C-alpha positions in Angstrom: -0.6 -19.5 -10.0 -4.0 -19.9 -11.5 -4.6 -17.4 -8.5 -2.1 -15.0 -9.4 -3.0 -14.8 -12.9 -6.5 -13.7 -11.8 -5.9 -10.9 -10.0 -3.1 -9.9 -12.2 -5.8 -9.8 -15.0 -8.1 -7.3 -13.4 -7.8 -4.2 -15.0 -6.2 -2.7 -11.9 -3.8 -4.2 -11.7 -2.7 -5.0 -15.3 0.2 -2.1 -16.1 2.3 -3.8 -13.1 1.7 -7.8 -14.2 5.1 -7.2 -16.3 6.6 -7.1 -12.9 5.4 -10.0 -11.1 6.6 -12.7 -11.0 5.8 -16.0 -8.8 8.7 -17.8 -6.2 8.7 -21.4 -5.8 7.7 -20.7 -1.7 8.6 -23.9 0.8 4.9 -25.1 2.0 5.9 -23.6 5.1 5.6 -20.3 4.3 1.9 -20.5 2.1 -0.3 -20.6 5.4 1.8 -17.1 7.0 -0.6 -14.0 7.9 0.1 -10.7 7.5 -3.0 -9.9 9.0 -1.1 -11.7 12.7 2.3 -9.8 11.7 0.4 -6.1 11.1 -0.8 -6.7 14.4 2.3 -7.5 15.6 1.6 -10.9 16.7 5.0 -12.0 18.2 4.5 -15.7 17.7 4.0 -15.1 13.5 7.1 -12.6 13.4 9.6 -15.5 13.9 8.4 -17.1 10.8 9.2 -14.3 8.1 11.8 -15.1 6.7 15.8 -12.6 7.4 14.7 -10.7 3.9 11.4 -9.8 4.9 11.4 -9.2 8.0 14.4 -6.1 6.4 12.0 -5.0 3.8 9.7 -4.3 6.8 12.1 -2.5 8.0 13.5 -0.6 5.2 9.7 -0.2 4.3 7.7 0.5 7.4 5.2 -1.6 5.9 3.2 -1.8 9.0 4.5 0.3 11.0 1.6 3.5 11.3 2.4 7.1 9.9 4.2 8.9 12.6 3.0 12.3 13.8 5.1 15.1 14.3 4.9 17.8 16.9 4.3 20.6 13.7 1.7 18.3 13.3 2.4 16.8 9.9 2.0 13.5 9.4 4.7 11.1 8.1 3.9 8.2 6.4 6.6 5.9 5.4 5.6 3.1 3.5 2.9 5.2 1.3 6.1 7.3 0.6 7.8 4.4 -0.6 5.0 3.1 -2.4 5.0 6.8 -4.6 8.2 6.4 -5.4 7.9 2.4 -7.0 5.3 3.8 -8.7 7.3 7.0 -9.8 10.1 4.7 -11.2 7.2 1.9 -12.6 4.7 4.3 -14.1 7.1 7.3 -14.9 
């Protein structure tokens, strides 16, 4: 909890601090590695709670941008982040 507060007190994070709250997570989740999940490590993915897997599917958080035939690039997660910023920051 102290580490989270230090992170949220950083100038670049202060605007989000009011929206972030700690959750009592079981100890089994404390050593999960998002790096291994981003790399597609199947052994790590089975440890991911169903709610997080759903978030990953819906937001495309760990997927690379898609290069369309017309040359445009679609980054679904970047679009999600932009929408969240719009909603949070107005």
